[in-house]
SERO-4910 file (N, C-alpha, C, O; in steps of 0.05 Angstrom, whole numbers):
BEGIN
 pado doro    nc1    nc2    nc3   cac1   cac2   cac3    cc1    cc2    cc3    oc1    oc2    oc3
  Met    A     22    -26      6     -3      2     -2     26     23      5     47     23     20
  Arg    A     13     41    -14     23     69    -16      9     94    -10    -14     97    -20
  Met    A     21    113      7      1    136     14      6    159    -12     28    162    -21
  Ala    A    -19    172    -20    -12    190    -41    -31    214    -29    -55    208    -28
  Gln    A    -26    235    -22    -38    253    -17    -67    254      0    -89    260     -9
  Gly    A    -59    246     30    -80    229     42    -90    200     39    -99    186     58
  Thr    A    -89    194     18   -115    170      8    -99    145      4    -75    147     -1
  Cys    A   -111    124      5   -102     99     16   -107     95    -20   -128    100    -32
  Ile    A    -78     83    -32    -85     70    -66    -67     50    -58    -43     54    -52
  Ile    A    -82     24    -60    -75      4    -66    -72    -13    -97    -91     -5   -110
  Ser    A    -59    -28   -110    -62    -44   -136    -46    -70   -126    -24    -74   -116
  Gly    A    -76    -89   -137    -60   -122   -132    -68   -138   -161    -88   -133   -173
  Met    A    -57   -150   -165    -69   -167   -182    -81   -193   -183    -68   -214   -182
  Thr    A   -101   -191   -184   -121   -214   -174   -110   -247   -179    -86   -248   -185
  Ser    A   -118   -262   -178   -118   -293   -179   -133   -298   -196   -154   -285   -195
  Asn    A   -129   -320   -224   -140   -331   -242   -151   -305   -269   -165   -309   -289
  Thr    A   -141   -284   -263   -150   -272   -289   -127   -253   -291   -110   -255   -273
  Asn    A   -124   -234   -309   -112   -221   -319   -114   -187   -315   -102   -170   -328
  Ile    A   -133   -182   -290   -142   -163   -277   -124   -146   -261   -114   -155   -240
  Asn    A   -121   -122   -270   -109   -101   -243   -118    -90   -230   -117    -67   -238
  Leu    A   -132    -91   -206   -140    -84   -193   -137    -50   -179   -112    -49   -178
  Asp    A   -141    -38   -174   -131     -7   -154   -151      3   -148   -149     23   -135
  Arg    A   -173     -6   -153   -204      3   -132   -223    -20   -132   -223    -41   -146
  Pro    A   -244     -8   -107   -258    -34   -103   -278    -34   -134   -269    -28   -156
  Ile    A   -302    -43   -129   -318    -56   -158   -336    -48   -144   -332    -54   -120
  Val    A   -368    -26   -151   -383    -24   -147   -408    -36   -162   -418    -17   -174
  Met    A   -423    -57   -166   -447    -69   -181   -470    -42   -180   -474    -32   -158
  Val    A   -479    -37   -195   -506    -21   -198   -527    -39   -214   -525    -62   -222
  Gly    A   -551    -20   -217   -570    -35   -237   -605    -40   -213   -607    -37   -189
  Leu    A   -618    -45   -228   -644    -42   -221   -651    -73   -195   -631    -83   -186
  Met    A   -663    -78   -192   -665   -102   -170   -675   -123   -192   -691   -117   -210
  Gly    A   -665   -149   -188   -665   -172   -205   -647   -175   -219   -641   -198   -227
  Ala    A   -628   -145   -227   -620   -145   -251   -586   -174   -248   -574   -183   -268
  Gly    A   -581   -180   -222   -562   -198   -208   -532   -188   -199   -509   -198   -200
  Lys    A   -543   -165   -192   -517   -147   -170   -502   -166   -149   -478   -168   -147
  Thr    A   -517   -177   -136   -508   -190   -116   -502   -223   -122   -485   -231   -106
  Ser    A   -508   -238   -137   -504   -264   -149   -475   -258   -171   -453   -267   -167
  Val    A   -482   -242   -189   -459   -241   -210   -433   -222   -193   -410   -225   -200
  Gly    A   -441   -203   -168   -423   -191   -155   -405   -215   -132   -380   -215   -129
  Arg    A   -422   -231   -120   -413   -262   -108   -389   -264   -124   -367   -254   -117
  Met    A   -395   -277   -150   -380   -300   -158   -354   -286   -175   -333   -298   -181
  Leu    A   -359   -263   -181   -332   -237   -190   -318   -232   -178   -297   -226   -189
  Ala    A   -321   -231   -137   -309   -222   -123   -287   -257   -117   -263   -261   -119
  Arg    A   -305   -273   -111   -292   -307   -121   -271   -307   -136   -248   -310   -128
  Arg    A   -279   -305   -170   -263   -311   -188   -235   -291   -184   -212   -299   -189
  Leu    A   -242   -256   -171   -223   -243   -164   -205   -250   -139   -183   -239   -135
  Asp    A   -215   -266   -125   -200   -271   -101   -203   -252    -80   -188   -254    -60
  Ile    A   -218   -236    -81   -238   -210    -63   -259   -212    -45   -280   -223    -51
  Pro    A   -254   -199    -17   -289   -199    -14   -309   -190    -24   -303   -172    -39
  Phe    A   -335   -196    -23   -358   -193    -26   -366   -180     -4   -357   -183     19
  Val    A   -387   -161    -12   -395   -141      5   -430   -138     -6   -434   -134    -30
  Asp    A   -447   -139      8   -470   -131      6   -479   -107     12   -478   -103     36
  Ser    A   -488    -90      1   -491    -54     23   -526    -52     37   -537    -40     55
  Asp    A   -535    -72     17   -560    -71     36   -560    -89     58   -577    -86     75
  Lys    A   -536   -115     60   -541   -134     90   -520   -108    112   -529   -108    134
  Glu    A   -498    -90    110   -493    -80    103   -509    -58    123   -506    -57    147
  Ile    A   -526    -42    106   -538    -22    121   -567    -37    136   -582    -21    147
  Glu    A   -574    -64    136   -589    -74    156   -570    -80    190   -581    -74    211
  Ala    A   -547    -89    190   -522    -88    207   -534    -65    222   -550    -68    240
  Ala    A   -526    -39    213   -524    -13    219   -546     -1    234   -547     12    255
  Ala    A   -568    -13    214   -600      1    229   -608    -19    251   -625    -12    267
  Gly    A   -598    -45    252   -617    -68    261   -640    -67    261   -655    -62    280
  Cys    A   -647    -74    233   -673    -78    218   -667    -87    192   -645    -85    181
  Ser    A   -691    -98    180   -688   -101    145   -685    -69    137   -683    -48    151
  Val    A   -687    -74    106   -691    -60     91   -715    -52     86   -721    -29     81
  Val    A   -733    -75     87   -762    -71     88   -767    -54    120   -776    -32    116
  Asp    A   -764    -58    137   -771    -39    154   -764    -19    156   -779     -2    168
  Ile    A   -738    -11    146   -730     22    150   -748     31    139   -763     47    150
  Phe    A   -751     21    106   -769     37     85   -794     40    108   -798     61    121
  Ser    A   -809     14    111   -831     21    120   -835     41    149   -856     54    151
  Leu    A   -818     42    167   -808     61    194   -803     93    188   -812    115    196
  Tyr    A   -784     82    167   -771    111    170   -771    126    137   -765    149    130
  Gly    A   -780    107    123   -785    123     99   -763    126     84   -743    135     97
  Glu    A   -759    121     60   -745    119     43   -725    151     48   -702    146     54
  Glu    A   -728    163     47   -705    189     52   -698    183     74   -677    196     75
  Glu    A   -699    172     94   -682    162    115   -663    142    110   -642    141    124
  Phe    A   -671    123     85   -658     97     77   -632    108     57   -613     94     48
  Arg    A   -635    123     56   -619    136     28   -597    148     48   -575    137     47
  Arg    A   -600    166     63   -581    174     75   -569    155     93   -545    155     97
  Val    A   -583    139    104   -561    109    124   -555     98     97   -540     81    104
  Glu    A   -556     96     78   -543     77     57   -517     98     40   -497     88     29
  Glu    A   -524    128     42   -506    138     33   -481    141     61   -460    150     51
  Arg    A   -480    138     82   -460    130    100   -453    108    103   -437    107    120
  Val    A   -458     85     94   -455     56     97   -431     55     73   -408     46     73
  Leu    A   -446     67     53   -422     60     23   -399     86     30   -377     85     18
  Ala    A   -402    102     42   -369    114     43   -359    102     64   -334    106     62
  Arg    A   -363     89     84   -350     79    100   -333     58     75   -310     60     68
  Leu    A   -349     42     66   -347     12     52   -331     27     37   -311     17     46
  Leu    A   -320     48     17   -311     51     -1   -282     65     10   -262     64     -5
  Ser    A   -281     75     31   -261     85     48   -243     59     64   -219     60     70
  Ser    A   -258     41     69   -243     24     99   -236     -8     89   -253    -22     78
  Pro    A   -217    -15     92   -195    -44     85   -221    -63     96   -235    -60    116
  Pro    A   -221    -82     76   -196    -80     58   -205    -73     31   -226    -81     21
  Tyr    A   -185    -55     20   -199    -34     -3   -202    -48    -34   -211    -39    -55
  Leu    A   -193    -69    -27   -202    -87    -62   -227   -107    -52   -226   -130    -43
  Lys    A   -247    -92    -57   -271   -111    -54   -297   -114    -76   -297    -94    -92
  Val    A   -315   -130    -80   -335   -117    -96   -364   -111    -75   -368   -123    -54
  Ile    A   -378    -94    -84   -397    -84    -67   -418    -80    -88   -418    -67   -109
  Ser    A   -438    -98    -73   -469    -85    -86   -483    -78    -79   -493    -89    -59
  Thr    A   -495    -56    -91   -503    -36    -81   -535    -41    -87   -541    -54   -107
  Gly    A   -557    -31    -68   -585    -25    -75   -589    -22    -98   -569    -21   -112
  Glu    A   -620    -18   -115   -626     -1   -131   -623     29   -133   -620     40   -155
  Gly    A   -623     37   -120   -637     60   -115   -606     73   -104   -607     97   -107
  Ala    A   -584     65    -95   -560     78    -89   -541     93   -108   -524    110   -101
  Phe    A   -548     84   -136   -526    105   -156   -544    128   -170   -535    144   -186
  Ile    A   -572    129   -161   -590    149   -166   -585    172   -147   -595    194   -150
  Thr    A   -571    166   -130   -570    183   -108   -544    205   -118   -521    197   -121
  Pro    A   -550    232   -123   -527    248   -135   -502    247   -122   -481    251   -133
  Ala    A   -507    240    -93   -475    241    -74   -465    216    -81   -443    216    -93
  Val    A   -476    188    -75   -471    163    -75   -458    157   -101   -438    143   -104
  Arg    A   -471    167   -115   -453    176   -154   -433    181   -155   -416    168   -168
  Lys    A   -429    199   -144   -410    211   -148   -379    201   -126   -357    210   -131
  Leu    A   -385    187   -108   -369    180    -88   -368    149   -100   -348    135    -95
  Ala    A   -387    140   -114   -376    109   -129   -354    114   -154   -335     99   -159
  Leu    A   -359    134   -167   -353    139   -194   -317    151   -184   -299    144   -199
  Glu    A   -314    162   -169   -295    177   -158   -275    147   -148   -256    139   -161
  Lys    A   -284    134   -125   -275    120   -123   -263     87   -129   -241     77   -126
  Ala    A   -289     76   -136   -288     56   -147   -296     49   -188   -301     65   -206
  Leu    A   -292     20   -189   -296     20   -218   -330      7   -219   -339    -15   -211
  Thr    A   -342     27   -231   -372     17   -224   -385      7   -255   -385     18   -277
  Ile    A   -396    -21   -243   -411    -36   -268   -447    -34   -271   -459    -34   -249
  Trp    A   -457    -33   -285   -480    -29   -290   -499    -56   -302   -510    -55   -325
  Leu    A   -501    -72   -289   -510   -102   -305   -547    -93   -307   -564    -91   -290
  Lys    A   -547    -89   -336   -574    -78   -349   -582    -99   -354   -567   -115   -364
  Ala    A   -614   -107   -345   -627   -122   -355   -651   -114   -373   -649    -90   -378
  Asp    A   -671   -124   -384   -700   -117   -392   -714   -119   -380   -708   -129   -358
  Leu    A   -739   -113   -385   -758   -115   -370   -768   -149   -353   -769   -158   -330
  Asp    A   -770   -153   -372   -789   -185   -374   -762   -202   -354   -767   -220   -338
  Leu    A   -742   -193   -358   -719   -215   -342   -723   -208   -314   -727   -223   -295
  Leu    A   -721   -172   -315   -726   -160   -281   -754   -174   -269   -753   -186   -248
  Val    A   -784   -171   -284   -806   -182   -277   -784   -211   -260   -771   -214   -240
  Lys    A   -791   -226   -282   -772   -254   -271   -766   -264   -247   -776   -282   -233
  Arg    A   -744   -245   -245   -735   -249   -227   -744   -236   -199   -732   -244   -178
  Thr    A   -750   -229   -198   -765   -202   -174   -789   -211   -170   -793   -194   -152
  Asn    A   -814   -227   -172   -842   -236   -167   -835   -251   -151   -811   -255   -150
  Phe    A   -845   -259   -140   -857   -275   -112   -837   -266    -85   -841   -274    -62
  Arg    A   -818   -250    -90   -797   -242    -72   -806   -226    -50   -821   -212    -63
  Asp    A   -809   -219    -30   -817   -206     -2   -797   -179      6   -802   -158     19
  Thr    A   -771   -190     -7   -739   -172      6   -751   -149    -16   -730   -144    -26
  Arg    A   -767   -135    -29   -765   -116    -51   -791    -91    -45   -813    -87    -56
  Pro    A   -775    -76    -21   -798    -54    -15   -821    -39    -31   -845    -34    -24
  Gln    A   -805    -32    -56   -824    -20    -75   -843    -38    -86   -866    -30    -91
  Leu    A   -836    -59    -90   -845    -83   -104   -871    -98    -80   -878   -120    -88
  Leu    A   -880    -93    -65   -898   -103    -42   -923    -99    -47   -931    -76    -43
  Asn    A   -935   -112    -54   -967   -111    -55   -973    -88    -74   -988    -68    -70
  Ala    A   -956    -94    -99   -959    -67   -130   -955    -88   -156   -947   -112   -157
  Asp    A   -962    -73   -175   -957    -82   -200   -924    -85   -209   -911    -68   -220
  Ser    A   -916   -112   -199   -888   -102   -207   -876    -96   -238   -858    -79   -242
  Lys    A   -885   -108   -252   -887    -98   -281   -887    -66   -291   -872    -57   -308
  Lys    A   -904    -53   -279   -912    -26   -285   -897    -11   -264   -891     12   -270
  Ile    A   -890    -21   -239   -861     -9   -226   -837     -8   -251   -831     10   -266
  Leu    A   -829    -32   -248   -805    -36   -259   -800    -14   -288   -781      2   -291
  Ser    A   -822    -19   -305   -828     -6   -325   -823     21   -316   -806     35   -329
  Thr    A   -834     31   -297   -827     73   -295   -799     76   -280   -788     98   -277
  Leu    A   -788     56   -271   -760     54   -254   -741     50   -281   -719     61   -281
  Ile    A   -748     35   -306   -722     29   -331   -730     64   -337   -712     80   -340
  Ala    A   -750     68   -337   -748     97   -356   -743    114   -338   -766    123   -337
  Glu    A   -733    125   -323   -722    140   -294   -694    137   -292   -678    155   -290
  Arg    A   -688    112   -292   -666    111   -280   -644     89   -300   -625     78   -288
  Tyr    A   -648     82   -335   -626     76   -346   -607     93   -353   -584     87   -357
  Lys    A   -620    125   -356   -596    148   -371   -573    146   -339   -549    144   -340
  Ile    A   -587    146   -319   -574    159   -286   -546    127   -299   -523    130   -308
  Tyr    A   -564     98   -292   -542     78   -290   -516     78   -314   -493     69   -311
  Ala    A   -529     93   -339   -519     91   -354   -482    105   -357   -465    107   -375
  Glu    A   -484    110   -334   -462    144   -328   -435    120   -316   -411    125   -320
  Ala    A   -446     91   -300   -421     76   -305   -406     63   -316   -410     52   -337
  Asp    A   -383     61   -301   -357     56   -316   -358     43   -340   -350     54   -361
  Ile    A   -369     17   -336   -373     -6   -359   -407    -17   -355   -418    -13   -334
  Val    A   -417    -26   -370   -442    -32   -373   -443    -52   -390   -436    -53   -414
  Val    A   -455    -72   -371   -460   -105   -382   -484   -115   -384   -498   -114   -363
  Glu    A   -496   -127   -410   -518   -131   -416   -525   -160   -410   -516   -179   -423
  Thr    A   -542   -163   -390   -556   -194   -384   -574   -199   -389   -591   -181   -391
  Asn    A   -579   -220   -393   -601   -235   -419   -610   -261   -397   -598   -266   -376
  Asp    A   -626   -270   -404   -635   -295   -386   -619   -326   -388   -627   -345   -401
  Glu    A   -596   -327   -372   -571   -331   -386   -561   -347   -361   -575   -342   -341
  His    A   -543   -365   -357   -527   -382   -334   -521   -358   -320   -517   -338   -335
  Leu    A   -519   -356   -292   -498   -332   -286   -465   -335   -290   -449   -318   -282
  Ser    A   -458   -355   -300   -428   -354   -307   -423   -347   -334   -402   -347   -345
  Lys    A   -454   -340   -347   -444   -332   -380   -442   -299   -367   -425   -283   -375
  Thr    A   -456   -295   -352   -457   -265   -344   -436   -255   -330   -426   -232   -333
  Leu    A   -428   -275   -312   -395   -268   -301   -369   -262   -318   -350   -248   -313
  Ala    A   -374   -276   -338   -362   -290   -354   -354   -257   -381   -332   -256   -393
  Lys    A   -368   -241   -384   -377   -228   -397   -371   -201   -383   -358   -185   -396
  Thr    A   -380   -194   -357   -367   -181   -332   -332   -173   -333   -319   -152   -335
  Val    A   -323   -200   -331   -298   -206   -330   -282   -189   -355   -265   -172   -350
  Ala    A   -292   -201   -389   -278   -190   -402   -287   -167   -409   -275   -156   -427
  Ala    A   -317   -148   -395   -309   -127   -398   -302    -98   -380   -307    -74   -382
  Ile    A   -291   -111   -365   -270   -107   -342   -240   -102   -354   -225    -82   -351
  Lys    A   -237   -125   -366   -206   -123   -381   -199   -107   -407   -176   -100   -415
  Lys    A   -230   -102   -422   -233    -89   -444   -226    -57   -440   -213    -43   -455
  His    A   -241    -49   -410   -239    -19   -402   -214    -21   -393   -206      2   -397
  Gln    A   -194    -33   -382   -172    -25   -373   -154    -25   -388   -132    -14   -386
  Lys    A   -166    -43   -409   -141    -40   -437   -142     -8   -445   -119      3   -446
  Lys    A   -161      7   -450   -169     34   -460   -164     49   -437   -163     72   -443
  Thr    A   -159     46   -410   -151     66   -394   -121     65   -382   -112     83   -368
***
């Protein structure tokens, strides 16, 4: 580790790949895109830790994401989320894969922080795939007792242009996760060749 102007910068060649990381990876996208599943597999492939930011938020708050939304509202949840992500991006181990909630990257302060301190990857999925993957789950506060297709369609219209600011975009399909992982690793290598 070397220090530069008060910031920790590390660089390490990850095992099983030709990827040289000098910052954490932050996975962004809508619910059901595969951020947690692919993020966990990517972390294993790179031999670095995986962190689910929603689990970290629940640990910090002492209750579930669904409870935070219902008890305190989305605005308070976003404040907690911003603090937790700021901590995750600035605390060791510095090389890690962080899966974020679908609204995290939409928050301007979180987006600025992630773009400055991490390699951001947007897993982009179409509406039908998102509906298929999110139906029958009770862990999605925005989809509880609602028309999931209508809500997800609205979120796509509102948020995809913001997710597009991520460093890397990986199109996901109704495919085996190992294929999405392979596309993600290839996209990281391609991005690194450009920079």
